[in-house]
N, C-alpha and C positions, 0 to 999 in steps of 0.2 A: 594682154587679156585681163590680167589682174587690175591694171590701172583703169581700164574701161569699166570694169565692174564697180570699182570704188567711185568713179565719177557718176555712174548710174544711181548708186545708193545715195550719194550726196544730193543729187538733183531730186530724187524722190523725197528725201527728208525735208528739203527746203520747200517743195511745192505741194505737199499733200496736206489737205485740211479736211477734218470731219466736222460737219455741222450737225449738232444734235437737234432733232425735231421731236419735242416731247409735249409739254403742256402749253407753254406760252410760245406762240409761233408768229406773232405779228411782225417780227423783224426778219424772218427767214429770207424772204426774197431780197431784201436790201443786203443781207450778208452774202447771199449767193452772187449778187451783182458785184459787190465790193471785191470779193476774193477772186472772182473770175477776171475782173478787170486788172487785177494785180498778178495774173498769171499762175494762180494756184490750181492744182488738180483737186476737185471737190468730190466728196461723198456726203450725201445727205442721209443721216441715220435716223430712221423712225424708231423711237422707243416709247411705247405707251404702257408696257406691261413687263412682267418678269421674264417671259419667254423671249421677247425682243431684246431685253437687256442681256440675257445669257448668249444670244446669238451674236450680239455686237461684241461682247467680251472676247469671243473666239476670234472675231475679225481683228479687234484691236491688238490682240497678242501677236498676230502675224503681220500687221502693217507697221510701217514706219511713218509716223504722223508728226508734222511740225506743230500744228495747233488742233486742239479739240475746242470747238466754239459752241457756246450756249446762247440761245436767244433769251436772255435774262439770267436764268440759273438759280433763282431763289426758291422755286417750288421743291417739295419733298423729293419728287422723283429725280429732278436735276441734281439735287444735293447727293442723293444716293449714287447716281451715275458718276458724279465727280469723285466721291470718296472711293468708289470701287476702282476707277481708273487710276487714281493717285496711288492706291495701294499696289496695283500691278506695276506701275511705272512711276516712282517718286519724282523722276526728272521730266515727266511729261509737261508740256506747256499748254495752258488753257487761255481762252479769251471769253469774257462775259460781255454781253451787249445790252444796251438800253437806248431809248430815245435820248438824244443829247438835250441841249438847253437853249441855245441861242442861234437858230430857233429849233425847237424840238421837231417841228414839221419837216425840217430840211436836213437834219444831221443825226447821226448816231454816234455813240461812244463805245469804244472797245477797251476793256481793262483786263489785265492779267490776273487780278485777284477777285473781282466781283463787281457789283453795282452799288451805288449809293454809299452807305456807311461801311460797306465791305470792300470798297475799291481802294486802289493805291492813292487816289486823290484825298480820300478821307485821312490818310496817314501823312499827307504832306505837312512838313514842318514850316516854320516861318522862314528858315533859310532856304528850303526847297522853293518856296514861292518867290523869294527875292532873287534867286539865282537861275530860275527857269528862263530859257531862251524862247521867247514867244515868236510865233509866226506872224510877222508884221502884216503881210498881205492878207492873210486870212482874218486877222483881227479887224482890219479895215473893212473887209467885205462884210463880215458878220455885224459889225457896228452899224454900217449903213442899212443892212437888211433889217436889223431890229428896230432902228429908228423908224423905218417905213411901216413895219408890221404893227408896232405898238401904237402908232398914231392913227390907225384905221378906226374911224368912228367919230362921234360928236364930242363937243366940249362938255366939261363937267360943271354942273351948277350945285352939286351937293357940297355940304359943309359939315365940319365937326363930326367926323366919322373915322372909324378904323375899317380897313378892308380885309376881309377874311375869305380868301379863295379856298375851296374845298377839293378833296380828292374823291376817288371811288373806293368802296370798302375792300375790293380785291386788289388794290394797288400794291404791287410788290414792295414799294417803299414803306407802306404801312406794316407789312409782314415782318420786315427786318429792321426798320428804322424808326419805329414809333413805340417806344417802351411804355408810354403813358396812355395812349389812345389806340384801341384796337378797332373802333368803329368811327366813322365820320360824325355820326350823331353825338357820340360822347364828347367829341371835340367842340361841336357846336354848343352844347350845354355848358361846357367849361368856359368858353369864351364869354357867354352871356353872364355867367356867375361872376367873373372877375372884372367885367367892364362896368364903370360907373353908369348909373341910369341916365345921366345927362349927356352921355356920349353915344352916338349912333353906331350900330354895328351893321355893316353891309356884307352879307354872305353871298358868295357866288359859287353855284354848283359847277362841278367839272363838266365841260362840254361833252365828254364821252360817257358820262354817267347816265345809263338808261333808267335807273331808278333814283330819281332826284331825291335828295334829303329834304324832308319836310322841315321848313324853317318855322319856328314858333312865331305866333302872332303877338308881338309886344310893341309897346310904344316906341322903343329905341332900336328895334330890330327890323331890317328890311332885306327881302330877297331880291337881289339885282341880277339874277342869273340871265335874264333876257335883255339886259340893258344894251343900248347901242352906243353908250359912251366908250371912248377909246380906252384901252388899258393904260396908256400913258397918263391920260387925264385922271382916271380913277386912282391910280397910284400916287401921282404927284399931289392931288388934293387931299389925300388921306393923312391922318395923324401918323399912322404907320400901317404897314401891311403885315398880317400875321397868318401863319399856316403851319402845318406839320412839317412836310418836306416836299411840297409841290414845286414844280418848275416855275410857277408864278413867283415864288420868292426870289429866284435867281434873276428873273426879269426885273423885279423891284430893285435888287442889288445893282443890276446893270444901269438902272436909272438913278443910282446914287441916293436912293430913298431909305428912310428908316425901315428896317425889315426885321421881323421877329420870327424865330422858328421854335416849334414845340416838339420837334423830333430830331432825328439824326440824318445827315446826308454829307455830301462831299465838302460842304462848307463848314462843318462843325469843328469846334475846338481850335479855332484859329483867330478869334477876336475880329471876325469880318462880318458877323451877323449877330444880332442880339438873341441870346438863348433865354426864352421867356418863362419856362416852366417853373412854377412856384414863386414867381416874382409878381408883386402887385403892379397895378396899372401905372402909378406914378413913378415907380422904379424903372419900369420899361421906358417910359417917355424920357426919363433923364439919363438913360444908358448911352454910352459912347462906344464906338468901335474904332478900329484902325482903318480909316477911309482909303489910304494909299494902298495898304495891303489888300483890302477888298477889291479895289480896281485892278490890281495886278493879278489877283486870282481869277477875276472875270476874264481877263485876257488869256490866262492859261486854259480856261475852259474852252474858249473860242479856238485856241491853237490846237487842242487835243481832239476836238470832235472831227468827224469825217463826214463828207457829204453823202446823202442818200442818192443812190443811182438806180 
């Protein structure tokens, strides 16, 4: 009888997952599908206020949970929930989710520490990258997928430009990984200020941004949000691609193109992307990175992302 009880507790520990549904909920259904397909017993926990949080704390104290899972986890309420649960059980395991990268439409990423510059990927050392065992089959699949997706559209006839893909103001990556720019418009103004007037700047609003950023009307500035040119052509024809920490930057890195970040993300602090803040234009153009390390890191991203179902 004692042995049976132990086996029951062990099974419950392994198979129980609590998915927190609070502020950012876009990935909830993908998380439900993922954990269901992997045989977990799920509880979806709605927490929108203090009363619901207190109710869940009582449940959490009585349950044995392998993972508490957040759809993102960067908002104030999620951080409060995490801190409270971690205080109750310092050994509790958590997972934080975000849209993955290659491609973001088809994959999610689950991380034990957080997303973006709070993830374990952000802390990867050069040795971690060199020693990581990649998933060869998944890398091959994702590579072929991205080659197809990035090639959709027309050829590019533009010349002498930098490409600046934009984000949305409530992007969680701006909240945690953009120490210098808290609005997209402030980043637009900065890029205009640092770019020589004889170089064109092509800004591209994020497709999910309902309130498009107004791009100033200047001789060397162009809004290409509605262009039909393929991403591959836009990237390859540019002098470089610059952004805060949008996934577009990782797509540019995948294409082995000169890429500049003005924020923090999984790719930071590794010499695999140019970190452009407070650097002048000529310095950026002349900057070098470790191309082999970059390509290996891209393969790691492909290996660690999981398919949306």
